[in-house]
SELUM-257163 format. One record per residue (C-alpha): chain; x, y, z; residue number from 1; residue in one letter. Coordinates in steps of 0.5 Angstrom, whole numbers, plus 500, padded with zeros to 3 digits. Each point is the difference from the previous one (the first is absolute). Last residue first. Layout:
N
 chaine  c1  c2  c3 num residu
      A   X   Y   Z NUM      a
...
end
This chain:
429
 chaine  c1  c2  c3 num residu
      A 142 847 912 429      a
      A 503 501 494 428      a
      A 506 496 498 427      v
      A 505 505 498 426      e
      A 503 499 493 425      g
      A 499 493 496 424      r
      A 505 497 495 423      r
      A 504 502 494 422      h
      A 505 495 499 421      v
      A 507 504 499 420      p
      A 502 499 508 419      r
      A 498 493 499 418      a
      A 507 497 499 417      l
      A 504 504 507 416      l
      A 494 498 504 415      a
      A 501 493 498 414      g
      A 507 500 501 413      l
      A 499 503 508 412      f
      A 494 495 501 411      g
      A 505 495 498 410      a
      A 507 502 504 409      v
      A 495 501 507 408      l
      A 496 494 498 407      g
      A 506 495 499 406      w
      A 503 502 507 405      l
      A 494 500 504 404      v
      A 498 493 497 403      g
      A 507 497 501 402      l
      A 499 502 507 401      g
      A 493 497 500 400      v
      A 503 493 497 399      a
      A 507 500 505 398      s
      A 496 501 506 397      w
      A 495 494 498 396      l
      A 505 495 499 395      v
      A 494 496 496 394      p
      A 498 492 502 393      e
      A 499 494 495 392      l
      A 499 493 504 391      r
      A 499 494 496 390      l
      A 501 493 504 389      e
      A 498 493 499 388      g
      A 499 494 504 387      s
      A 496 493 499 386      l
      A 503 499 492 385      n
      A 507 499 503 384      g
      A 502 501 507 383      g
      A 495 498 506 382      l
      A 501 505 506 381      d
      A 502 499 506 380      g
      A 499 494 504 379      i
      A 493 500 504 378      g
      A 498 494 499 377      l
      A 500 502 492 376      l
      A 500 507 498 375      a
      A 497 503 494 374      l
      A 502 506 497 373      g
      A 497 507 497 372      y
      A 503 507 498 371      h
      A 498 506 497 370      a
      A 502 507 501 369      a
      A 500 505 495 368      i
      A 500 508 500 367      r
      A 498 503 494 366      g
      A 495 505 503 365      a
      A 504 503 506 364      l
      A 505 501 494 363      c
      A 496 503 495 362      l
      A 497 505 506 361      t
      A 506 503 502 360      l
      A 503 501 493 359      m
      A 493 504 499 358      t
      A 501 504 506 357      l
      A 508 501 499 356      a
      A 497 502 492 355      l
      A 495 505 503 354      a
      A 505 503 505 353      v
      A 505 501 494 352      a
      A 495 502 495 351      l
      A 498 505 503 350      h
      A 506 503 503 349      l
      A 503 500 493 348      a
      A 494 504 497 347      h
      A 501 505 506 346      q
      A 507 500 497 345      w
      A 498 502 494 344      a
      A 495 505 501 343      r
      A 492 500 501 342      i
      A 498 506 496 341      r
      A 498 496 493 340      a
      A 495 496 504 339      p
      A 501 493 500 338      s
      A 498 495 495 337      r
      A 506 501 495 336      a
      A 504 499 507 335      a
      A 497 494 502 334      m
      A 501 496 492 333      l
      A 507 503 500 332      f
      A 501 496 506 331      a
      A 496 494 498 330      a
      A 505 500 494 329      a
      A 506 501 504 328      a
      A 498 494 504 327      l
      A 499 496 494 326      l
      A 507 501 496 325      v
      A 504 499 507 324      a
      A 495 494 502 323      a
      A 502 496 493 322      a
      A 507 502 500 321      w
      A 501 497 507 320      a
      A 496 493 498 319      l
      A 504 500 494 318      w
      A 505 498 504 317      w
      A 497 493 499 316      w
      A 505 499 494 315      r
      A 506 498 505 314      g
      A 497 494 502 313      d
      A 503 496 507 312      h
      A 503 506 502 311      a
      A 495 504 497 310      t
      A 495 498 505 309      i
      A 505 500 506 308      t
      A 502 508 499 307      r
      A 492 501 498 306      l
      A 498 499 506 305      n
      A 498 493 504 304      l
      A 504 497 506 303      t
      A 499 493 503 302      a
      A 497 497 506 301      m
      A 505 494 501 300      d
      A 500 493 496 299      p
      A 500 504 494 298      t
      A 494 500 494 297      g
      A 499 507 500 296      l
      A 505 503 494 295      v
      A 498 494 496 294      e
      A 492 499 502 293      t
      A 501 509 497 292      l
      A 504 498 494 291      v
      A 494 495 497 290      k
      A 496 506 500 289      p
      A 493 497 503 288      v
      A 496 494 500 287      p
      A 501 498 507 286      l
      A 501 492 500 285      g
      A 499 500 508 284      f
      A 504 494 501 283      p
      A 504 501 505 282      g
      A 505 506 503 281      d
      A 499 507 497 280      v
      A 503 506 504 279      r
      A 500 508 501 278      g
      A 502 506 502 277      k
      A 499 506 495 276      w
      A 505 506 498 275      t
      A 497 507 496 274      a
      A 504 502 495 273      g
      A 494 504 497 272      l
      A 500 495 494 271      g
      A 499 494 507 270      l
      A 494 504 502 269      t
      A 497 500 492 268      l
      A 501 493 500 267      a
      A 498 498 506 266      l
      A 493 505 498 265      w
      A 499 496 493 264      a
      A 501 493 504 263      l
      A 496 501 505 262      n
      A 495 504 495 261      p
      A 500 493 496 260      l
      A 497 496 505 259      g
      A 493 497 500 258      l
      A 498 501 493 257      l
      A 506 501 496 256      i
      A 503 494 504 255      v
      A 495 496 499 254      a
      A 500 501 493 253      l
      A 507 499 500 252      t
      A 499 493 502 251      q
      A 495 498 496 250      r
      A 503 502 493 249      a
      A 507 497 502 248      h
      A 501 501 493 247      g
      A 508 504 499 246      r
      A 498 505 494 245      t
      A 492 501 500 244      v
      A 501 500 508 243      m
      A 506 504 501 242      t
      A 497 505 496 241      v
      A 494 501 504 240      l
      A 504 500 506 239      a
      A 505 506 497 238      i
      A 493 503 498 237      v
      A 498 499 507 236      l
      A 506 503 503 235      a
      A 500 506 496 234      l
      A 492 502 502 233      v
      A 502 498 507 232      v
      A 506 505 501 231      y
      A 497 506 496 230      a
      A 494 499 505 229      l
      A 505 501 506 228      v
      A 502 506 496 227      l
      A 494 502 499 226      a
      A 498 500 507 225      v
      A 506 503 502 224      m
      A 499 506 495 223      a
      A 492 502 502 222      y
      A 502 500 507 221      a
      A 506 505 498 220      a
      A 494 504 496 219      p
      A 495 500 506 218      r
      A 504 502 506 217      v
      A 504 506 499 216      s
      A 494 504 496 215      a
      A 495 496 503 214      q
      A 502 503 507 213      f
      A 497 507 499 212      r
      A 493 496 499 211      l
      A 500 497 507 210      l
      A 495 505 503 209      r
      A 495 500 494 208      g
      A 499 492 501 207      p
      A 502 497 494 206      l
      A 497 498 493 205      p
      A 503 494 496 204      a
      A 501 503 493 203      g
      A 508 500 501 202      r
      A 500 492 502 201      s
      A 506 498 505 200      v
      A 499 503 506 199      l
      A 493 498 501 198      l
      A 501 493 497 197      a
      A 506 500 505 196      l
      A 495 501 506 195      l
      A 495 495 497 194      l
      A 505 494 499 193      m
      A 503 502 508 192      g
      A 494 500 502 191      a
      A 498 493 497 190      l
      A 507 497 502 189      w
      A 499 503 507 188      l
      A 493 497 500 187      l
      A 502 493 498 186      g
      A 506 500 506 185      f
      A 495 500 505 184      g
      A 494 496 497 183      a
      A 507 495 499 182      t
      A 502 501 507 181      r
      A 492 499 503 180      p
      A 500 493 495 179      v
      A 507 497 502 178      d
      A 499 495 494 177      t
      A 501 493 499 176      t
      A 504 494 497 175      f
      A 501 493 500 174      g
      A 505 495 501 173      a
      A 499 492 501 172      r
      A 506 495 501 171      p
      A 497 493 500 170      a
      A 500 497 506 169      a
      A 496 493 500 168      d
      A 505 496 503 167      l
      A 502 496 494 166      a
      A 498 505 495 165      g
      A 505 505 503 164      t
      A 505 494 500 163      l
      A 499 497 493 162      d
      A 500 508 497 161      g
      A 507 501 504 160      l
      A 503 494 497 159      v
      A 498 502 494 158      g
      A 494 501 495 157      n
      A 500 507 500 156      g
      A 499 505 507 155      v
      A 494 504 496 154      d
      A 496 505 506 153      v
      A 493 499 501 152      a
      A 496 506 500 151      f
      A 497 505 505 150      t
      A 496 507 497 149      h
      A 499 507 502 148      r
      A 499 506 496 147      a
      A 492 501 501 146      g
      A 500 504 507 145      s
      A 505 505 496 144      a
      A 496 501 494 143      l
      A 494 501 504 142      g
      A 504 505 505 141      i
      A 502 504 494 140      s
      A 494 501 497 139      a
      A 497 503 507 138      l
      A 506 504 500 137      l
      A 500 502 493 136      w
      A 492 503 501 135      l
      A 502 504 506 134      v
      A 506 503 496 133      a
      A 495 502 493 132      i
      A 496 503 505 131      r
      A 505 504 503 130      a
      A 504 502 495 129      a
      A 494 503 497 128      w
      A 498 503 506 127      g
      A 508 503 502 126      a
      A 499 503 492 125      l
      A 493 503 502 124      e
      A 502 503 507 123      g
      A 507 503 497 122      a
      A 496 504 495 121      g
      A 501 499 493 120      a
      A 503 505 495 119      v
      A 502 500 492 118      a
      A 495 494 499 117      r
      A 500 498 492 116      h
      A 500 493 504 115      r
      A 499 498 507 114      l
      A 495 494 498 113      p
      A 506 496 496 112      r
      A 505 502 505 111      l
      A 498 494 505 110      f
      A 500 495 494 109      g
      A 505 501 498 108      g
      A 504 499 505 107      a
      A 498 494 502 106      a
      A 500 497 493 105      v
      A 508 502 500 104      l
      A 501 498 507 103      a
      A 497 493 499 102      g
      A 504 499 493 101      v
      A 507 502 504 100      l
      A 498 495 506  99      t
      A 499 494 496  98      v
      A 506 502 496  97      s
      A 504 502 507  96      l
      A 499 492 503  95      p
      A 503 502 507  94      v
      A 504 495 503  93      v
      A 501 498 507  92      t
      A 499 492 501  91      l
      A 502 496 506  90      g
      A 500 492 500  89      a
      A 501 495 506  88      n
      A 498 492 499  87      t
      A 500 496 507  86      r
      A 502 493 500  85      a
      A 498 494 503  84      l
      A 495 501 506  83      e
      A 495 502 495  82      g
      A 502 503 493  81      a
      A 500 507 500  80      n
      A 498 507 497  79      g
      A 500 507 501  78      s
      A 500 507 495  77      l
      A 497 506 502  76      e
      A 498 505 494  75      v
      A 500 507 502  74      t
      A 497 506 496  73      g
      A 504 506 495  72      g
      A 495 501 495  71      v
      A 504 494 496  70      a
      A 500 495 506  69      t
      A 492 500 500  68      v
      A 499 499 492  67      v
      A 505 495 501  66      t
      A 497 496 506  65      a
      A 493 501 496  64      l
      A 503 496 494  63      v
      A 503 495 505  62      v
      A 494 499 503  61      p
      A 496 498 493  60      r
      A 506 495 498  59      f
      A 500 496 506  58      a
      A 494 496 497  57      g
      A 502 494 504  56      n
      A 507 500 495  55      p
      A 504 505 497  54      l
      A 499 499 492  53      d
      A 498 507 499  52      a
      A 507 503 503  51      a
      A 503 498 494  50      g
      A 503 507 499  49      a
      A 495 502 494  48      a
      A 495 499 505  47      w
      A 502 504 505  46      l
      A 502 506 495  45      g
      A 493 499 498  44      a
      A 497 499 507  43      a
      A 504 506 502  42      a
      A 498 505 494  41      v
      A 493 498 501  40      v
      A 500 501 508  39      l
      A 503 507 499  38      m
      A 495 502 495  37      a
      A 494 497 504  36      v
      A 502 504 506  35      s
      A 501 506 497  34      t
      A 495 500 496  33      a
      A 495 499 505  32      l
      A 503 505 505  31      v
      A 499 505 495  30      v
      A 493 498 499  29      a
      A 498 500 507  28      l
      A 503 507 501  27      a
      A 496 502 494  26      a
      A 494 497 503  25      p
      A 501 503 507  24      w
      A 500 507 498  23      g
      A 505 504 494  22      h
      A 496 503 495  21      r
      A 494 499 504  20      a
      A 503 502 507  19      s
      A 503 507 496  18      p
      A 493 501 497  17      r
      A 498 501 507  16      g
      A 498 507 499  15      a
      A 501 503 494  14      p
      A 507 500 496  13      a
      A 503 507 500  12      a
      A 501 502 493  11      a
      A 508 501 498  10      p
      A 501 507 499   9      r
      A 499 503 493   8      e
      A 493 501 501   7      s
      A 501 504 506   6      a
      A 504 505 496   5      i
      A 495 501 494   4      h
      A 495 501 505   3      p
      A 503 506 504   2      r
      A 502 503 493   1      m
end
């Protein structure tokens, strides 16, 4: 019987086999696949948005800057017009479509060599992640170093154009990246993605000491990832239907490839009752639902929530219904993937913590701050097409608190709904 028992255990890998399966060549493949996927999505989205027509070869640096911001990097904007004028601008926005694609590719590449394993040592997992991190650090530095450019600002053919031409003081704007900050935030982004991949995947191996936590952590993490991805899929269907029925194919494609999760996850937070503060001023021409520009197009900071949206169009109450239905489905999924010994109140606590962290992450990632202006002879910002502001900030405490409340209710309900479902028993050590 001894040989038979031994044959049922996972075969021990020969010495050196782990490094062969997930050594430096495999890590390089993961980093290259992630970088190429993000660059392709960013380039396609910017092309659809018309950025391919930027002057002086600015398209390539703009693509690199988009990837940099997608992983949490910092892009600094600046400009001037000699002694005549000063331009000022700022930008804080994460193109979450690019971020999501990069996260999915990086997570898939990280988990692929670990398949069909029950347990992995902490040193093995740390070594595999460290190889990817070192190469990703080098890739981030390369991307950030190339994301810089300067180009002229078109002020038109009026008096201002004649004046700047006569004084040889045409305003110029440019952008560059903070390479150290970009490298640091890029590593944090990668670490978060790899950790989340381990938490979500039921087949990913864990160190033996952490196996006792998988019953409480993995089902909740999986449910939250399923929830946010379901919102992206729903938003994609709506965007494609809109593109077919109403036209504006390139604008809609640009939104899909650059900012679809920004809108999808904004809808999720609004459906759960979160409040945002924001303002739109200037010719930004945002390809977003009209109700958003109506609510935010005020002289002062406006409040964006279900109440203000439905005051403009009562049909937007569907956001609350969609959030309730999809969250209940996520809670059921969490309970169905959990061991049968987990009680209903424990499901409620697990989902409350998971949803609160999800709301915090989505709100931080969905912030937008953009402004630009031209000051002539130091006298204010010129209006018209030469200045504008776009701002969207969450009220974090209310979003996190609502995440806790919704999680408690949905987690308890999901546990009750999952009672008839056949589930696994105790998690074997």
